[in-house]
N, C-alpha and C positions, 0 to 999 in steps of 0.2 A: 504492500500500499504505500502511496506516495504522500509524504507529509506536506502540509499546507503551511507556508510561512507567513509571515506579517498579517495574521488574522485581526490584529487590533490596530491597523495603520490606515484606516479610512481618513484620518487626518494627523497631520504631523504636530505634535506637542513638545516641542523642544525645551519649553520651561517646566515641564512636568517630569520630575525625577524618576517616578516609576514608570512613565512611559518611556522614557529614555533607556532605563534599565531593559525593559521588556525588547526595545528597537535592537539595542546593542547585543542582547542574547540571540535573537533572531539572526543579526548580522553575522555572529559569530559561528552558529551552525551552519548558516548558508556559506561560510568561507571553506567547508569541506566538500563542496559540489563544485562541478567544472563551470566555465563561463558561460555555457550554453543555459543551464538550470539557473543560475544566478541571475544572469541577464532577464530571463523569462519571469521569475519571481519579483525582481525590482520594477520591470515594467508595469506589473499589476498594481503598483502603488504609487506609479506615476514617476518613477526615476528612470529617464531614458538617457542620460549620461553615464555610459557605464565602459570601464576598460578592464580587461583579464589579462594578467600577466602571469607567465610560467617560464622557469629557467632552472633547469637542471633539478627537477623535483620540487622546486619552491613555487609556491602558488600566491597570487595577490589579487584582490578585487579592489577595484577603484571606483567610486560613484559620487554623483554630487547632484544637489539641487542648486536653487537660485542663490542660497545662503551657507551651504555646508558642503564640505568635502570629507567622506568616509574612505578609510583604507583599512582593508580587512586582509589578515595573513592568515594562512592555515597553518595550524602548529605542525611540529615535526612528527613524522611517523617512524616507529622503532622497525629496525630491519632484522 
């Protein structure tokens, strides 16, 4: 079953600490997905400025709205 991200993001509430905690928890979970999935989920909440970077196993999602830039890295994976 596919997980639904950002269910509580119908509006951005940057001044609400509980909302920010929720938002960044979702961003952290989404960081473990590829650029295609992340872009699709971010588009659902109106974020269209998105870049996915990958280099030698490291992955980074960068996205923004008119006032904010968010950078999310995937954590290390043990080998």
